[in-house]
N, C-alpha and C positions, 0 to 999 in steps of 0.2 A: 462172557465172550471176550475174545482178544481184540484189543484196540491199540492204536498207536498214539502216544502223546505228541504234542506239537514239536517236541525236541527230536522225535523219531524213535523214542524208547518204547518197547512193547510193554503192555500192561494187561491185566485180567480184571474185568469189571463185572459186577453183578448188582442189579437194581431190585428194589422192592417198592411196593406202594406204601405211601405214608411213612417214610423213614424217620426215625428219631433224630439221627445225625449221620454224618459221613465218617468213614474210616479208611485210611490209607495203610497198606501193609508194605513194609520194607523186607524183601526176601532175604533168606540166608545165602550162603556162599554158592549153593547149587542153583539158585535163580528160579525163574518161573518154570513150573513143571506141573504134572497132574496133581501133586500134593496141594499146590496153591490154587489150582482151579477148584478143587473140592473145598478147600478152606474158605476161599472167597465166597462161594455159594453158601456154605453152611453157616458162616458167621453172619452173613447178610440176612439170612432167613431166621436164624435163632435170635440174633440181637436186634433185628428190625432196623438195619442200617444199610446205607449204600456203601459198598466195599470195593476197593480197587487195590490190586497188588502190582508192584513195579519191578521190572527186571533190573538187577544191579549191574549187569555187564552188557549194555546195549552195543550192538555192532560187532561183538566178539563171538566167534564160533568155538565154544569151549566144550570139552567132553563132559558127559554126565557120569562117568565112571572113574574119573581121575581128578583128585583134588589139587594136585601139584600145579597144573596150568592155571587153575582158578586162583590159587593163593599167589602165584607169580604175577597175576594180573592186577591184584589189589593195589600195589603201590602206584599203578598207572591211573587209578581212579582219582576223581577230583571231588573234594567235598562240595564245592559250589555247584558242580554239574549234578551231583546226586541230590542235593537239596532242591535244585531247580526241578528235577523230575518229580520229586515227592510233592512239591507245591503245585506243579502242573496237574498231577493226579488229583489233588484236592480241588483244584479249580474245575476239573471235569465233573466231579461230584456235585459241585455247586451248592452244597449244604451250608446253612448259616454257621453251624458248628461242626468242626471236623477234628477227629483224633488221629493219632498215628501209633501203629504197633509194629514191632519188628523183631526178627529172630537172628541170633548169632551176628554175622556181619551186618545184617539189617538192624539188629539191636544196637550195634555200635553207631550206625548212622542215625538211629533214633536219638541217642544221646546228643549227637552233633546238631540235630534238628531243634534242640531246645532253644537255639538262638532265633528261631523263626516264630513270628507272631501268628503264622497261618494255622498252627495246631493248638487247639485248646487244652488237650491232654495227650500225654505220650507214655506208652508202655513198652520199654525195651525188655525183651526176653533174652537173658544171658548175653547181652552185648558186651563187647570188650571195652573195659573202662580205660585201659591203657593200650595203645596200639602195639601189637607184637612187633618185635624188632625187625623181622623180615618184611613187614608191611609198610614200614615208615618211608615217607617221601616228602618232597616239598608241597605236594598237593593234599597231604593227609595231616590235618591238624589234630592234636590230641583231643579226645572227647571231653575231658575235664576242662580244657581251655574254652571249647565252644559252650559248655554248660555255664561256665563262669561269665560268659558274655551274653547269656540268655536268661531263661527263667527256669531254674531247677525245680521250683515248687510244683510245676505241672507234670513232673516225671515220677512214674511208679516203676521201679526197676525190679524185675523178677529174676532171681539169681539162685544158682545151685551152690551149696556149701562145699561140694567136691569138684567144682569146675576150675580147671587150671587156668582158664582165661580170665577168671575174676577172683583172684586171691583176696583173702580177708583184708589185707592192707589197702588194696584198691577199693574195696567196698566201703571201708571207713572214710577214705578220701571222697568217695561219691556221696556218702551220707553228709559229710561236712559241707557240701554245696547247698544242702537243703532238699535234695531229692529224697523221696521215700523209697526204702529198700525192703523187699521181702525176700528172705533167704530160706530155702528149703534145705535143711542140713545134710540130708543123705543124697541129694540130687546131683547128678553130673551135668556136663554141658549138653544142651539140646534135649532136656528131659521132657519137654511138654508138647511140642508142636508136631512131632512125627511119630505116630504110634508104631511104625514099622521098625524103629530103632531099638536095639537091646537096652539102651539107657532110659527108655520111656518109663515114666512113673505115673500111672493113670490117676491115682488119688491126688498126688501133688499137682498134676496137670489140670485136673478139674478144679481144684482150689485156686490155682493161678489164673485160670480163665475167668472164674467167677469174680475174683478180685479185679482183673483187668476190665471186665464189663462194668462193674460198679464204679471204678475209677473214671472210665471214659464217660459214662452217663452222668457222673458228678459235674461235668462241664455244663450240663443243662440246668443245674440248680440255680 
């Protein structure tokens, strides 16, 4: 169901009885949409977790068929406001242990959330390790800088070997922080979370989600 965070940001929530833990989802550049409604429900029921997904562009009326206005809005986003919303979403879940997962733009914000003690484990799917030049602004700190000021050991990065947003040099820098990196050599950007995309790789996606689930549940050990 759609809810509103205390900040005013929309979110999609699904609850289950006797959850193992909570999980917050940081959405991709296209934001909350039916894909995430289904994802939240499916992951909550399959993984037995309370799950909530957070809109990355609150208060903005952006088209769903044109990436340019969305990309142009990214430099105006604020790392602190984004982290506030992710932490507020975790507070709504109210679980003793909460993980964070995110895709593309949301994966980049997952890296940045490594500085927060609110999330026990974090799984960024193909998040940008270095901010693209066009997205840079005073409110966008480099992900590696946030990781250096946080806890890289709780990060499992899911990456594609053919993803132009995560070149091998960046992946090596990420590994050097202490983050765990899993690279699917033939995978392109966004290969896992949206089956409708031509880059979707079902076998790699299934493996990536199994690893993500295991990583998150490891916080309960």
